C-alpha positions as CSV (number, residue, x, y, z in Angstrom):
1,M,10.4,-48.4,-23.5
2,L,8.9,-46.2,-20.8
3,T,7.7,-49.1,-18.7
4,I,11.2,-50.6,-18.5
5,A,12.6,-47.2,-17.6
6,A,10.0,-46.7,-14.8
7,L,10.6,-50.3,-13.5
8,N,14.4,-49.7,-13.4
9,D,13.9,-46.4,-11.7
10,A,11.7,-47.9,-9.0
11,I,14.1,-50.7,-8.4
12,R,17.0,-48.3,-8.2
13,T,15.4,-45.8,-5.8
14,K,13.1,-48.0,-3.6
15,D,13.4,-50.9,-1.2
16,T,11.8,-53.6,-3.2
17,A,12.0,-56.4,-0.6
18,N,8.3,-56.1,0.2
19,L,7.1,-54.7,-3.1
20,T,4.2,-56.3,-4.9
21,H,4.2,-55.9,-8.7
22,H,0.7,-55.3,-10.0
23,P,0.6,-54.7,-13.8
24,D,-2.5,-53.6,-15.7
25,Q,-2.3,-56.7,-17.9
26,G,-1.0,-54.5,-20.9
27,F,1.2,-56.1,-23.5
28,Q,4.2,-54.1,-22.4
29,Y,4.2,-56.1,-19.1
30,C,4.6,-59.4,-21.0
31,G,7.8,-58.5,-22.9
32,R,10.8,-60.8,-22.2
33,E,13.0,-57.9,-21.2
34,Y,10.5,-56.6,-18.6
35,V,9.9,-60.1,-17.2
36,N,13.6,-60.8,-17.0
37,I,14.1,-57.6,-14.9
38,L,11.3,-58.6,-12.6
39,E,12.7,-62.1,-12.1
40,S,16.2,-60.9,-11.4
41,N,15.1,-58.4,-8.7
């Protein structure tokens, strides 16, 4: 899924300590795998 690839790329290449995640409320941002990645980082 493109959104997961983009999220993983951002996490890998950026300092996420002060990052705010702001999705556009699309269904792709509600998937369990996506949410799990967010919660673990």
